C-alpha positions in Angstrom: 0.0 0.0 0.0 1.4 3.4 -1.0 1.7 6.1 1.5 -0.8 8.9 1.1 0.5 12.3 0.3 -0.4 15.3 2.3 -1.3 18.4 0.4 1.3 21.2 0.6 0.6 23.6 3.4 0.3 27.3 2.5 2.5 29.8 4.3 0.6 32.8 5.5 1.5 36.1 3.7 2.5 37.6 7.1 5.3 35.0 7.4 7.1 35.9 4.2 9.2 38.8 5.4 10.6 36.7 8.3 11.3 33.7 6.0 13.0 36.0 3.4 15.2 37.5 6.2 16.0 34.0 7.5 16.9 32.8 4.0 19.1 35.9 3.2 21.0 35.7 6.5 21.2 31.9 6.9 24.9 31.6 6.7 25.9 34.6 8.8 27.4 33.8 12.2 26.2 37.1 13.7 22.6 36.4 12.6 22.8 33.0 14.3 24.2 34.6 17.5 21.3 37.1 17.4 18.8 34.3 17.0 20.3 32.6 20.0 20.5 35.8 22.1 16.8 36.5 21.2 15.8 33.3 23.0 17.3 34.3 26.3 15.3 35.6 29.3 17.5 38.7 29.6 16.8 39.8 26.0 13.1 39.3 26.5 13.2 41.4 29.7 15.1 44.1 27.9 12.7 44.1 25.0 9.8 44.6 27.4 11.7 47.5 29.0 12.1 48.9 25.5 8.4 48.7 25.0 7.8 50.5 28.2 10.2 53.2 27.2 8.3 53.7 23.9 5.0 53.8 25.9 6.5 56.5 28.1 7.7 58.4 25.0 4.2 58.2 23.6 2.7 59.6 26.8 5.3 62.5 26.7 4.3 63.2 23.1 0.7 63.7 24.2 1.9 66.4 26.6 4.3 68.1 24.2 3.2 67.5 20.6 5.6 69.8 18.8 7.9 68.6 16.0 11.0 69.3 18.0 9.7 67.3 20.9 8.8 64.5 18.5 12.3 64.3 17.1 14.0 64.7 20.5 11.9 62.1 22.3 12.1 59.7 19.4 15.9 59.9 19.2 16.4 59.6 22.9 14.0 56.6 23.1 15.7 54.9 20.2 19.1 55.4 21.8 17.8 53.9 25.1 16.4 50.9 23.2 19.7 50.4 21.3 21.6 50.5 24.6 19.2 47.9 26.1 19.1 45.5 23.2 22.7 45.7 21.9 25.0 43.4 23.8 28.3 45.3 23.1 
C-alpha cells in the first residue's frame, strides 16, 4: 500500500518577510548569534523594558506635541532601546 500524500501547506503572507530574512541571513554567524540571544530571558526582559520606554515616550508626546519634541523624544527613546538590546 502506497503512503498517502499530504497536500502542501500554505505559508501565510505575514510569514514571508521573516522567511526571506532567514533565507538571506542563513549563513551569517552574527545572525545565528542574534537568534540565540533573542531566546534568552534577559533579552526578552530588555525588549519589554524597551516597549515601556516607547510607551512613556508616547505619553510624553501627548503632553508636548511639537515637531522638535517628537524628534528629540524619538531619538532619545531609540538610543535607550539600542543600549538595552545591543550586547556590546
